[in-house]
Residue frames relative to the residue before (quaternion, step in Angstrom):
aa qw qx qy qz dx dy dz
M 1.0000 0.0000 0.0000 0.0000 0.00 0.00 0.00
G 0.2718 -0.7871 0.5375 0.1330 3.55 -0.73 1.05
A 0.6508 -0.4975 0.3993 0.4118 3.51 -1.34 0.08
V 0.2283 -0.7504 0.6083 0.1217 3.54 -1.14 0.73
D 0.3182 -0.7332 0.5645 0.2062 3.60 -0.76 0.99
V 0.1567 -0.7885 0.5922 0.0553 3.54 -0.83 1.04
P 0.4181 -0.7023 0.5045 0.2782 3.61 -0.73 0.96
T 0.3379 -0.7618 0.5202 0.1867 3.58 -1.01 0.76
D 0.3712 0.7311 -0.4889 0.2977 3.61 1.24 0.15
S 0.4297 -0.7386 0.4598 0.2417 3.58 -0.68 1.08
S 0.6322 0.5464 -0.3459 0.4267 3.61 1.15 -0.37
R 0.5574 0.6156 -0.3999 0.3877 3.59 1.20 -0.25
E 0.4580 -0.6149 0.5478 0.3348 3.53 -1.28 0.33
S 0.6856 -0.5184 0.3195 0.3990 3.57 -1.22 0.30
G 0.5359 -0.6704 0.3863 0.3378 3.61 1.20 -0.18
G 0.7746 0.2172 -0.1468 0.5756 3.59 1.22 0.12
P 0.7117 -0.4576 0.3089 0.4343 3.58 -1.25 -0.14
Y 0.7354 0.3609 -0.2144 0.5319 3.61 1.28 -0.21
C 0.5400 -0.6059 0.4805 0.3323 3.56 -1.20 0.60
D 0.3887 -0.7432 0.4970 0.2225 3.60 -0.88 0.92
Q 0.6535 0.5043 -0.3187 0.4659 3.61 1.26 -0.03
C 0.8180 0.2057 -0.0966 0.5284 3.61 0.91 -0.87
G 0.4634 -0.7155 0.4188 0.3130 3.61 1.23 -0.32
R 0.5288 0.6160 -0.4207 0.4049 3.59 1.26 -0.01
P 0.6648 -0.4817 0.3587 0.4442 3.62 -1.20 0.31
D 0.5031 -0.6794 0.4545 0.2806 3.57 -0.93 0.93
A 0.5859 0.5921 -0.3668 0.4143 3.59 1.21 -0.39
D 0.4992 0.6308 -0.4391 0.4001 3.61 1.22 -0.31
P 0.4369 -0.7390 0.4456 0.2538 3.62 -0.78 0.95
D 0.6837 0.5242 -0.2848 0.4203 3.61 1.14 -0.48
H 0.3665 0.7379 -0.4943 0.2771 3.59 0.34 1.25
P 0.2960 0.7709 -0.5339 0.1819 3.70 0.99 0.45
R 0.6216 0.5358 -0.3446 0.4559 3.59 1.07 -0.67
C 0.6420 0.5194 -0.3155 0.4674 3.58 1.03 -0.79
T 0.6241 0.5336 -0.3355 0.4617 3.59 1.02 -0.76
A 0.6607 0.4934 -0.3025 0.4781 3.59 0.97 -0.82
R 0.6558 0.5129 -0.3104 0.4589 3.61 0.96 -0.83
R 0.6076 0.5973 -0.3419 0.3965 3.57 1.08 -0.80
E 0.5888 0.5882 -0.3616 0.4202 3.61 1.17 -0.55
L 0.8056 0.2943 -0.1160 0.5008 3.58 1.02 -0.81
E 0.7579 0.3943 -0.1842 0.4860 3.58 1.10 -0.67
P 0.4693 -0.6235 0.5265 0.3373 3.60 -1.14 0.51
P 0.6177 -0.5340 0.3938 0.4222 3.61 -1.17 0.30
R 0.2751 -0.7711 0.5557 0.1446 3.58 -1.06 0.75
F 0.7655 0.2441 -0.1312 0.5807 3.57 1.21 -0.55
C 0.5218 -0.6224 0.4799 0.3317 3.56 -1.11 0.69
P 0.3944 -0.7355 0.4928 0.2461 3.63 -0.72 0.98
D 0.6423 0.5357 -0.3243 0.4420 3.62 1.22 -0.30
C 0.8374 0.1297 -0.0347 0.5299 3.61 0.98 -0.78
A 0.4343 -0.7320 0.4196 0.3155 3.63 1.33 -0.05
R 0.4030 0.6848 -0.5068 0.3344 3.62 1.16 0.41
R 0.5321 -0.5969 0.4929 0.3430 3.55 -1.17 0.65
M 0.2559 -0.7817 0.5523 0.1358 3.60 -0.87 0.96
V 0.4497 -0.6220 0.5634 0.3057 3.54 -1.30 0.45
V 0.0847 -0.8281 0.5542 -0.0074 3.59 -0.52 1.20
Q 0.0884 -0.7647 0.6377 0.0289 3.55 -0.98 0.96
V 0.1045 -0.7925 0.6003 0.0269 3.58 -0.68 1.13
D 0.0083 0.7765 -0.6300 0.0110 3.55 -0.98 0.90
P 0.7379 -0.4542 0.2565 0.4283 3.64 -1.20 0.22
V 0.7561 0.3841 -0.2216 0.4813 3.62 1.07 -0.54
G 0.8126 -0.1256 0.0845 0.5628 3.64 1.19 0.01
W 0.3956 -0.6923 0.5403 0.2690 3.54 -1.21 -0.55
T 0.1759 -0.7298 0.6488 0.1242 3.51 -1.39 0.36
A 0.0468 -0.7843 0.6186 0.0059 3.58 -0.91 0.94
R 0.1029 -0.8209 0.5616 0.0124 3.58 -0.80 1.03
C 0.2014 -0.7423 0.6319 0.0953 3.54 -0.94 1.05
S 0.5085 -0.6664 0.4491 0.3091 3.58 -0.92 0.84
R 0.7321 0.4050 -0.2305 0.4968 3.62 1.15 -0.49
H 0.8176 0.2992 -0.1138 0.4785 3.60 0.94 -0.86
G 0.6044 -0.6188 0.3463 0.3631 3.59 1.20 0.24
E 0.7056 -0.4979 0.3678 0.3448 3.48 -1.40 -0.32
R 0.1171 -0.7414 0.6571 0.0701 3.53 -1.23 0.72
T 0.1035 -0.8049 0.5829 0.0402 3.58 -1.02 0.76
S 0.4999 -0.6354 0.4937 0.3203 3.54 -1.27 0.41
């Protein structure tokens, strides 16, 4: 599984059926806080399966890895 580039635009959706900030279904209407967090924070949950991801933050970006869906980078 290769790295997946994730857009950092705050207007984008998480890219899957689940929110990448809170792990709840993306169809839930109450995600304004998650949208605001997305501007500054790396994803914490896999948008494909809602599993908690292993996140590594460094001065030039971040890497988030899901055990099922691989790695995403900034």
